[in-house]
Backbone as a ProteinNet text record, in pm:
[ID]
protein_1_A
[PRIMARY]
MTKIAIITGASRGLGRNTALHIADKGSDVIITYRSRKEEAEAVVAEIEAKGRKAAAFQLDTADISTFPAFVESLRRVLKDKWQRDTFDHLVNNAGHGEYAMIADTTEAQFDGLVNVHLKGVFFLTQALLPVIADGGRIVNLSTGLTRISAPGFSAYSAVKGAIEILSIYMAKELGARGIAVNTVAPGAIETDFLGGAVRDQPDMNKFFADIIALGRAGVPDDIGPMIAGLLTEDNRWINAQRIEVSGGQVI
[TERTIARY]
83.7	0	87.7	53.2	128.7	115.5	227.4	226.5	174.4	116.1	67.6	134.5	194.5	262.8	193.9	185.6	137.7	256.4	276.1	382.6	317.9	333.8	277	371.1	312.4	392	476.6	414.3	492.4	471.5	425.9	410.7	543.6	644.9	775.7	883	1008.2	1119	1142	1178.6	1209.7	1088.1	969.6	849.6	824.3	834.3	816.4	919.6	1045.5	1152.3	1129	1087.3	1060.9	946.8	840	724.8	763.9	843.9	883	971.9	1061.5	1149.9	1076.3	976.5	893.6	819.7	770.8	705.4	803.4	927.1	1028.5	1052.7	1032.1	1050.1	928.8	824.3	710.9	589	588.4	472.5	381.9	254.6	162.9	174.9	133.2	164.2	45.1	19.7	-77.5	-0.6	-17.9	53.1	-45.6	4.8	-75.3	-0.7	-77.8	-22.2	-104.6	-44.2	-118.3	-186.3	-112.3	-170.4	-132.9	-36.5	14.5	-53.8	-180.5	-259.3	-203	-167.2	-118	11.6	99.6	224.6	198.4	102.6	68	11.9	-73.7	-130.3	-20.7	81.2	192.9	270.6	286.2	353.8	273.2	141.7	55.9	73.7	77.8	95.8	230.1	334.9	467.2	465.4	399.3	392.3	313.9	202.5	121.6	195.8	281.8	361.8	462.8	493.2	582.7	506.7	375.6	296.1	238.2	242.8	190.6	61.8	-20.8	-139.6	-101.6	-175	-144.6	-269.5	-265.4	-373.3	-315.2	-382.8	-337.4	-453.8	-424.4	-523.2	-470.8	-557.8	-521.8	-528.8	-423.7	-419.2	-324.5	-374.3	-291.1	-258	-135.2	-99.8	-94	-108.1	-115.7	-257.1	-355	-495.9	-550.8	-538.4	-578.1	-729.2	-806.4	-951.6	-994.1	-905.5	-938.8	-902.9	-835.9	-784.8	-895.3	-1003	-1107.6	-1167	-1190.6	-1244	-1143.3	-1015.6	-911	-910.4	-918.9	-916.1	-1036.6	-1153.9	-1271.5	-1255.6	-1199.8	-1174.8	-1071.5	-971.2	-869.4	-930.1	-1016.8	-1080.7	-1159.3	-1229.8	-1308.7	-1218.8	-1109	-1018.6	-951.1	-911.6	-851.1	-947	-1073	-1172	-1201.5	-1218.9	-1258.9	-1143.7	-1025	-913	-827.2	-818.2	-730.7	-804.8	-934.9	-1011.1	-944.7	-900.6	-835.3	-892.2	-873.2	-915.4	-797	-675.8	-556.1	-450	-352.6	-230.2	-113	8.8	122.1	227.8	257.1	369.3	326.9	376.8	349.5	481.6	500.1	617.8	570.7	597.7	560.8	667.3	650.3	750.1	712.1	583.8	540	607	651.5	714.6	766.3	818.1	875.9	984	1062.3	1168.5	1147.6	1208.2	1214.5	1357.7	1408.2	1543	1530.5	1560.3	1554.1	1632.5	1708.6	1779	1676.9	1715.2	1624.4	1565.8	1648.3	1602	1498.3	1495.2	1407.3	1289.9	1285.3	1179.9	1046.2	945.9	812.9	731.8	628.8	540.3	473.5	439.2	374.6	468.1	595.9	692.2	705	717	732.4	610.2	491.1	368.7	352	390.1	379.4	464.7	585.8	674	619.5	572.9	517.8	395.5	306.9	182.9	206.8	303.6	329.5	419.7	530.9	635.1	615.2	538.3	520.1	373.4	290.5	148.8	82.8	111	52.5	95.4	224.9	275.5	212.5	205.8	150.8	5.7	-76.5	-219.1	-258.3	-182	-210.9	-178.8	-64.8	-31.3	-137.3	-179.5	-285.1	-410.9	-451.3	-573.6	-563.1	-440	-420.6	-394.4	-377.9	-346	-448.7	-578.3	-672.6	-664.2	-594.6	-593.3	-459.6	-355.3	-225.9	-222	-171.8	-172.7	-71.9	-103.6	-4.7	114.9	234.1	355	397.8	333.7	365	490.8	513.8	633.3	593.7	658.3	643.2	781.8	797.9	921.8	887.4	951	935.7	1061.4	1043.7	1158.1	1206.7	1337.5	1400.9	1501.8	1614.7	1716.4	1853.3	1957.1	2092	2122.1	2037.5	2060	2017.9	1972.4	1950.8	2078.9	2177.6	2305.7	2409.2	2401.2	2492.1	2408.5	2468.5	2394.1	2434.2	2334.3	2355.9	2268.2	2326.1	2244.9	2141.6	2019.7	1910.5	1810.4	1845.6	1757.9	1711.7	1710.6	1679.1	1537.9	1437.6	1299.7	1276	1324.8	1309.7	1374.4	1495.5	1567.5	1504.7	1449.5	1386.5	1265.8	1181.8	1064.9	1106.8	1213.4	1262.6	1323.5	1387.2	1435.9	1321.4	1209.9	1091.9	1041.3	1048.4	1005.9	1092.9	1221.1	1309.5	1269.7	1233.8	1186.3	1051	962.4	831.4	844.9	938	956.5	992	1074.3	1110.9	988.5	905.7	784.8	685.9	675.2	589.9	638.9	768.9	824.7	791.6	800.7	770.6	622.1	536	393.2	332.8	389.7	333.6	404.2	506.9	582.8	498.1	398.5	312.8	235.9	220	152.3	251.7	379.9	481.4	513.3	477.2	502.3	636	727.8	858.3	852.9	917.2	916.9	1059.5	1100.4	1234.8	1230.8	1338.3	1356.3	1466.3	1442.9	1546.5	1580	1709.3	1755	1845.1	1789	1872.4	1964.8	2079	2164.4	2120.3	2214.1	2182.1	2154.4	2033.7	1990.1	1946.2	1977.5	1940.8	1795.2	1705.5	1561.8	1507	1372.8	1307.2	1311.2	1364.1	1367	1430	1361.5	1404.6	1426.4	1332.1	1341.1	1452.8	1495.9	1603.3	1740.4	1760.8	1886.1	2008	2005	2122	2142.1	2033.9	2041.3	2085.3	2034.3	2047.2	2149.4	2195.4	2292	2431.1	2520.6	2652	2730.3	2723.7	2798.7	2748.9	2616.7	2561.6	2590.8	2580.5	2610.3	2754.9	2846.3	2987.7	3012.7	2942	2957.4	2929.8	2819.4	2785.1	2878.2	2914.5	3007.3	3138	3182.7	3309.8	3303.7	3182.6	3172.7	3117.1	3102.3	3053.4	3169.2	3188.1	3304.1	3310	3195.2	3194.5	3204.4	3213.9	3253.5	3146.3	3020.5	2913.5	2787.9	2698.6	2565.1	2486.5	2384.6	2305.4	2203	2147.5	2039.6	1927.1	1804.8	1693.9	1720.5	1793.6	1822.3	1913.6	1968.4	2044.9	1952.8	1829.3	1738.3	1624	1556.4	1440.7	1468.8	1576.8	1604.4	1632.6	1693.9	1723.4	1594.1	1498.8	1371.5	1296.8	1296	1229.1	1289.2	1420.6	1487	1454.8	1440.8	1410	1273	1183.9	1049.1	1040.3	1146.4	1142.3	1166	1136.2	1157.5	1305.5	1393.1	1536.6	1577.8	1500.6	1534.7	1429.1	1363.5	1253.4	1296.4	1423.7	1469.3	1529.5	1523.3	1566	1446.6	1462.9	1350.1	1401.1	1324.9	1354.4	1490.4	1531.9	1662.4	1651.6	1750.3	1769.2	1878.4	1844.7	1938.5	1969.9	2091.7	2130.9	2182.2	2132.8	2172.9	2227.4	2356.2	2413.3	2549.1	2594.7	2725.4	2841.7	2811.6	2916.2	2931.6	2822.8	2821.6	2878.4	2981.8	3048.2	3084.9	3181.9	3232.1	3380
-119.2	0	124.9	221.4	346.4	423	474.5	553.3	694	754.5	892.5	972.5	1085.1	1171.9	1307.5	1363.4	1500.3	1585.2	1698.7	1793.1	1927.5	1982.6	2114.2	2223.8	2335.6	2449.5	2415.8	2357	2304	2378.4	2502.7	2578.9	2634.2	2633.6	2687.7	2631.5	2667.8	2637	2488.8	2455.7	2317.5	2227.1	2278.9	2197.6	2156.2	2251.7	2221.1	2120.3	2143.1	2053.2	1912.7	1905.1	1774.5	1704.2	1777	1717.9	1658.8	1732.4	1684.6	1561.1	1558	1441.6	1320.5	1342.9	1231.7	1171	1257.2	1207.5	1128.5	1176.1	1104.9	964	947.4	816.2	725	775.7	691.6	707.6	808.4	830.8	938.6	931.6	1040.8	1143.5	1266.9	1376	1468.8	1502.1	1605.8	1718	1840.3	1952.8	2050.7	2127.9	2238.5	2369.4	2476.2	2609.5	2704.9	2816.4	2913.6	3017.9	3076.2	3184.8	3180.4	3100.2	3101.4	2993.1	3015.5	2915.3	2883.5	2985.6	2962.1	2882	2914.4	2840.1	2695.7	2675.2	2539.3	2460	2522.8	2455	2419.5	2505.1	2475.5	2353.2	2339.6	2222	2096.3	2104	1990.3	1950.5	2050.1	2020.9	1953.6	1999.2	1936.9	1791.3	1765.6	1628.6	1540.3	1591.3	1513.3	1489.1	1582.6	1563.8	1450.1	1416.1	1303.3	1170.7	1176.2	1055.2	1015.3	1107.1	1079.1	1158.2	1114.8	1189.6	1293.4	1406.1	1512.5	1594.1	1663.8	1755.4	1862.1	1976.7	2087.2	2137.2	2170.2	2224.8	2354.1	2451.7	2570.8	2535.9	2573	2542.9	2640	2707.8	2792.2	2709.5	2662.1	2571.5	2641.9	2774.1	2846.4	2850.1	2811.2	2820.2	2680.3	2630	2491.9	2472.7	2580.5	2567.7	2516.4	2529.3	2484.3	2338.1	2275.9	2141.2	2036.4	2038.3	1937.6	1943.5	2063.8	2077.1	2029.3	2058.4	2010.7	1858.2	1795.4	1649	1591	1651.2	1601.7	1616.6	1729.4	1748.4	1647.9	1623.9	1526	1387.3	1348.8	1217.5	1203.3	1308.8	1303	1285	1361.7	1351.6	1215.4	1164.2	1030.4	926.8	937.1	840.1	857.8	983	1008.6	988.4	1030.7	1028.9	903.5	849	734	607.4	618.9	505.2	446.8	537.3	498.3	578.4	525.5	594.4	654.9	625.9	669.7	721.7	792.6	828.1	768.4	780.4	707.6	793.5	909.4	988.7	1133.5	1190	1329.5	1402.2	1510.4	1595.5	1731.3	1759.6	1887.7	1991.4	2054.8	2147.5	2294.2	2326.1	2466.3	2547.4	2666.8	2750	2880.8	2962.6	3090.8	3123.3	3225.5	3264.5	3404.4	3427.9	3561.2	3584.9	3701.6	3737.7	3856.8	3834	3941.5	3898.8	3990.5	3961.9	3943.1	3872.9	3848	3978.7	4080.8	4208.4	4276.3	4238.3	4306.4	4221.5	4095	4005.3	4044.5	4058.3	4095.1	3969.7	3990.5	3878.7	3825.6	3915.1	3872.1	3782.9	3820.1	3736.8	3599.5	3601.3	3477.2	3387.3	3444	3365.8	3311.3	3391.1	3344.7	3221.9	3222.8	3107.4	2985.3	3005	2892.4	2834.2	2920.8	2874.1	2792	2832.1	2761.4	2640	2661.9	2559.4	2455.4	2486.1	2391	2353	2449.9	2420.1	2363.6	2424.8	2377	2235.2	2206.6	2072	1969.9	2004.5	1912	1877.4	1980.3	1954.8	1909.6	1946.9	1892.6	1743.9	1706.5	1564	1488.8	1545.9	1483.9	1462.3	1565.3	1556.6	1451.3	1429	1335.9	1192.6	1169.7	1034.9	929.8	961.3	858.8	830.7	916.4	905.2	853	859.6	808.9	658.1	587.9	441.8	387.4	273.1	202	169.1	179.7	160.1	283.6	396.4	520	587.1	708.4	784.2	929.8	991.1	1133.4	1195.6	1306.8	1384.5	1525.7	1570.8	1707.4	1785.9	1909.6	1992.8	2075.7	2071.5	2154.5	2246.2	2269.2	2358.9	2325	2354.3	2338.5	2430.9	2532	2629.7	2579.1	2452.7	2396.2	2334.8	2314.1	2257.4	2364.4	2475.9	2588.6	2712.1	2814.7	2937.6	3046.3	3119.7	3234.1	3346.7	3451.4	3559.9	3610.5	3629.7	3674.2	3565.2	3439.8	3327.4	3252.8	3320.2	3250.9	3193.3	3272.6	3224.5	3115.8	3138.6	3039.4	2907.2	2914	2791.8	2721.9	2799.8	2740.3	2655.4	2706.1	2626.5	2506.1	2518.4	2403.3	2299.6	2346.2	2252	2173.5	2240.8	2172.4	2067.1	2096.2	1999.5	1874.5	1891.5	1774.8	1683.2	1741.2	1660.6	1598.1	1676.3	1624.4	1504.3	1509.3	1398.4	1269	1279.7	1161	1101.9	1188.3	1140	1080.5	1143.7	1086.8	947.2	931.5	801.4	695.7	733.3	637.8	601.7	702.3	676.2	610.3	636.1	581	454.1	414.2	295.5	170.3	158.5	40.6	26.1	137.7	133.6	119.1	104.5	91.4	220.9	334.2	465.2	519	543.5	599.7	751.4	818.1	964.4	1014.1	1102.3	1159.2	1309.8	1374.2	1517.1	1537.9	1622	1664.4	1809.6	1837	1970.7	2027.3	2105.3	2165.5	2273.3	2288.9	2402.1	2523.4	2613.1	2733.6	2695.5	2729.6	2689.1	2812.3	2814.3	2925.4	2912.1	2969.8	2969.9	3109.4	3120.4	3246.3	3275.7	3184.6	3200.5	3334	3406.6	3540.6	3631.8	3626	3712.6	3677.6	3551.7	3508.4	3552.8	3572.4	3629.4	3548.3	3418	3335.5	3330.3	3328.3	3318.6	3449	3563.4	3689.9	3787.2	3762	3852.4	3788.8	3836.9	3774.7	3762.5	3863.2	3856.9	3743.7	3728.7	3621.3	3485.3	3476.2	3351.2	3309.5	3406.1	3376.1	3338.3	3404.1	3371.4	3223.1	3175.6	3035	2943.4	2982.5	2900.1	2878.9	2981.3	2974.2	2884	2857.9	2774.1	2635.1	2604.5	2473.5	2395.7	2273.7	2194.6	2177	2164.2	2145.2	2275.9	2389.3	2514.6	2593.1	2563.9	2641.1	2632.5	2729.6	2718.7	2612	2556.5	2452.9	2508.7	2420.5	2453.2	2352.9	2384.3	2292.2	2149.5	2130.8	1995.8	1917.4	1983.1	1911.5	1852.1	1901.9	1861.5	1773.1	1814.7	1740.1	1593	1559.6	1418.5	1338.8	1405.4	1335.3	1298.1	1392.9	1363.1	1255.1	1265.8	1164.9	1026.5	1020.6	893.1	838.7	928.4	886.4	818.5	852.4	796.1	659.9	616.9	489.4	372.8	253.5	131.7	105.8	163.7	147.5	202	297.5	362.2	336.4	222.2	191.6	175.9	151	126.4	250.6	362.7	489.9	549.3	574	620.4	702.7	808.5	893.7	962	996.2	1057.1	1203.3	1281.8	1416.2	1405.3	1429.1	1415.2	1552.5	1599.6	1730.8	1717.9	1804.7	1804.4	1943.4	1960.9	2096.3	2105.3	1997.9	2001.8	2006.7	1983.9	1993.8	2135.3	2189.6	2329.3	2338.9	2416.1	2440	2304.9	2238.9	2113	2126
0	0	0	-83.9	-90.6	40.4	89.7	211.4	182.5	284.7	275.8	386	349.6	445.8	451.4	572.5	592.7	635	567	602.2	625.8	744.6	772.4	723.7	684.8	638.4	518.2	417	304.7	173.9	179.9	55.8	6.1	92.9	53.8	146.9	119.7	208.9	232.9	356.8	390	376.6	408.4	395.7	251.8	160.8	18.7	-27.5	5.9	-36.1	17.1	143.8	203.5	133.3	105	37.4	-97.9	-173.6	-306.4	-297	-200	-187.3	-131.3	-47.9	-3.2	-122.1	-210	-331.8	-417.7	-425.8	-503.2	-448.1	-317.9	-254.8	-275	-341	-374.2	-287.2	-198.3	-112.8	-171	-137.2	-165.1	-53.1	-80.2	11.8	30.2	156.5	191.5	259.6	211.9	270.1	332.6	428	479.9	454	453	434.8	519.2	557.5	637.3	550	454.2	375.2	226.6	188.9	51.9	-32.2	-62.1	-132.3	-269.6	-346.4	-482.1	-479.7	-385.1	-375.2	-334.8	-243.8	-203	-320.5	-398.6	-515.2	-616	-626.7	-716.4	-668.2	-535.8	-480.5	-510.1	-492.8	-525.5	-671.5	-760.6	-903.1	-929.9	-860.8	-877.2	-832	-721.4	-670.6	-767	-817	-910.6	-1041.3	-1079.9	-1200.7	-1184.5	-1060.8	-1031.7	-1030	-1055	-1056.5	-922.9	-825.3	-692.3	-670.9	-577.4	-538.8	-433.9	-432.8	-337.1	-308.4	-195.6	-157.9	-67.2	-59.2	26.2	110.6	236.1	329.1	389.4	403	479.3	627.4	701.9	844.5	913.3	1013.9	1099.4	1222.5	1233.5	1342.3	1477.2	1478.4	1605.3	1660.9	1580.8	1621	1643.1	1764.7	1790	1780.9	1787.4	1776.5	1639.7	1539.4	1403.7	1379.3	1473.6	1449.1	1430.6	1509	1486.2	1345	1294.8	1159.4	1055.8	1080.3	989	984	1099.5	1103.4	1029.5	1044.9	974.2	823.1	779.4	635.6	585.3	666.8	629.8	614.6	708.6	699.6	568.4	529.8	406.6	284.1	280.3	165.7	161.2	276.4	279.3	222.8	259.8	213	64.5	22.2	-116.4	-215.4	-178	-272.2	-261	-139.9	-117.8	-75.6	-48.7	3.1	127.8	214.2	338	454.8	575	696.4	771.4	726.1	798.2	701.8	758.8	687.4	765.1	710.6	767.5	836	780.7	829.2	854.1	963.5	997.4	1017	942.9	959.5	1009.8	1136.1	1197	1163.6	1049.7	997.1	1012.1	1014.3	1010.9	1120.9	1086.1	1187.5	1132.1	1221.5	1184.8	1286.8	1260.1	1351.5	1408.3	1522	1580.8	1626.6	1595	1640.3	1734.5	1862.6	1961.7	2084.5	2139	2263.1	2375.2	2480.3	2591.7	2644.3	2657.8	2711.9	2624	2495	2399.6	2353.2	2390.4	2343.6	2404	2318.6	2366.8	2400.7	2479.4	2512.3	2386.6	2294.2	2170	2087.6	2080.3	2009	2075.3	2207.1	2281.9	2263.1	2280.6	2268.3	2126.2	2026.9	1889.5	1863.9	1918.3	1902.2	1974.9	2096.6	2173	2102.4	2054.8	1993.4	1867.4	1786.7	1661.4	1683.6	1751.5	1757.7	1866.3	1969.2	2078.5	2097.3	2131.8	2156.1	2030.6	1916.6	1792.4	1758.4	1774	1745.1	1838.9	1968.4	2067.2	2034.2	2015.6	2000.9	1860.3	1758	1625.5	1622.5	1678.9	1685.5	1764.6	1877	1956.8	1874.1	1799.4	1718.9	1609.4	1560.1	1449.6	1494.2	1623.2	1670.1	1627.3	1625.7	1579.8	1429.8	1356	1209.7	1157.6	1238.5	1193.6	1212.9	1112.6	1115.2	1215.4	1274.9	1354.7	1266	1323.5	1244.8	1168.8	1196.5	1125.9	1177	1130.2	1167.7	1192.9	1291.6	1317.1	1321.2	1251	1256.4	1300.8	1407	1455	1421.7	1377.7	1338.9	1457.2	1480.1	1582.3	1514.1	1577.1	1523.5	1580.7	1503.2	1554.6	1671.1	1692.8	1799.2	1936.7	1946.5	2079.7	2135.3	2050.9	2095.3	2123.6	2051.5	2071.4	2100	2154.2	2181.2	2083.2	2037.4	1949.4	2000.9	2059	2114.9	2015.1	2065.4	1980.7	1948.6	1978.9	1946.9	2071.4	2185.4	2310.5	2311.1	2275.7	2280.5	2176	2055.6	1948.9	1987.9	2038.6	2073.1	2192.7	2286	2403.4	2364.8	2272.6	2234.3	2150.9	2074.3	1999	2093.2	2200.1	2300.2	2361.5	2384.9	2437.5	2340	2211.5	2109.9	2114.3	2139.7	2146.5	2261.9	2375.1	2488.2	2456	2395.3	2358.6	2265.8	2173.2	2079.4	2152.2	2255.6	2332.2	2400.9	2457.9	2523.8	2423.4	2306	2202.2	2164.8	2147.6	2109.2	2213.4	2340.9	2448.1	2450.1	2444.2	2457.2	2333.1	2216.3	2092.5	2048.1	2122.7	2084.6	2076.9	2164.6	2163.6	2032.6	1962.1	1832	1717.2	1749.4	1645.7	1575.5	1635.7	1575.1	1624.9	1535.5	1569.2	1558.8	1652.8	1657.3	1671.8	1583.2	1587.9	1566.8	1608.2	1585.6	1483.9	1385.3	1291	1320.6	1339.7	1377.3	1268.2	1175.7	1071.4	1129.5	1065.9	1096.7	1016	987.6	910	764.1	717.2	583.4	505.3	377.2	290.3	247.3	328.5	299.1	327.8	332.4	367	516.6	596.7	741.9	780.6	869.2	910.6	791.2	699.6	583.3	487.1	490	400.2	444.5	575	625.4	584.1	605.1	571.3	420.7	347.1	200.7	136.8	187.5	115.4	173.4	295.4	356.9	354.4	266.3	251	381.6	467	592.3	681.4	690.8	773.2	711.7	579.7	512.4	538.9	531	554.6	699.7	792.6	934.3	957.8	901	922.1	843.7	721.9	645	721.4	792.3	865.3	988.3	1041	1161.3	1129.3	1000.8	958.3	897.3	941.8	899.1	747.6	682.6	538	460.7	531.9	470.2	396.5	420.1	355.6	439.6	419.1	477.4	402.2	466.5	404	306.7	225.6	132.7	156.2	111.2	136.3	92.4	-17.2	-64.4	29.3	130.5	233	339.2	347.4	455.1	404.9	299	250.7	223.3	151.9	125.8	253.6	352.4	477.6	549.8	557.4	623.3	545.7	414.5	332.6	356.9	368	394.5	531.6	628.8	765.1	772.8	682.3	682.9	614.2	549.7	477.8	572.2	523.9	602.8	629.2	547.2	570.2	706.6	758.4	885.7	992.8	984.8	1075.3	1221.4	1248.3	1384.9	1450.1	1381.9	1441.5	1513.8	1643.3	1723.1	1840.7	1874.6	1990.8	1980.9	1858.7	1837.9	1793.7	1835.2	1780.2	1675.4	1549.5	1440.4	1385.7	1408.1	1357.7	1215.4	1129.2	987.9	959.1	986.3	984.8	915	856.2	793.3	892.1	1018.2	1121.1	1171.9	1225.2	1272.7	1414.2	1429.2	1558.7	1622.9	1567.4	1624.9	1656.7
[MASK]
+++++++++++++++++++++++++++++++++++++++++++++++++++++++++++++++++++++++++++++++++++++++++++++++++++++++++++++++++++++++++++++++++++++++++++++++++++++++++++++++++++++++++++++++++++++++++++++++++++++++++++++++++++++++++++++++++++++++++++++++++++++++++++

């Protein structure tokens, strides 16, 4: 049976790259987006051009009140398009960054990070537990900044650190169902993150290149294929791990 993967926040960046590489591995893909409908539809078209089935849902992962309706819509699409009651893989990718020193971080910035990166991940996964198949896989996205400190990323890194602990608990509690849960922690990647800072600002790009053993900042193609590979049966025995994908950042 063809596997079905859900990737949140997949209209662009790492989510889009991951969705396309999962399709390349032979899985069908459901993506969510917050506001970029046209971009999400373009991703669906790319996946379908690869010969896979795909669908896109609007979802604000900071608004947990919308999760029950999302799950009901998902159930309908699974039944109508796939003749299934379940999906197999969940990649909690949706997110954003904030750069502010501790002294300058606002409550709104802090709450926004918690709502998307922690509360949203916790309760969306909870809502989807009845729909994810036994033997499935969950991947939660963290950051290389939970291992090293970089002033200005305290709140962002703190909520990602919480996700790493949450992943371990998910792995323990869902193990009886054969569901493996891991955390993937990308290093500095050239995406739209923080307005494309690593991608578009030469000084910042060079800063990270100089502290990465392989001598460059990462690109989406360094991350998407790794997550796609983690979801395959080849890696079925990897569980409850934090896997950093950073080219050897600050070693």
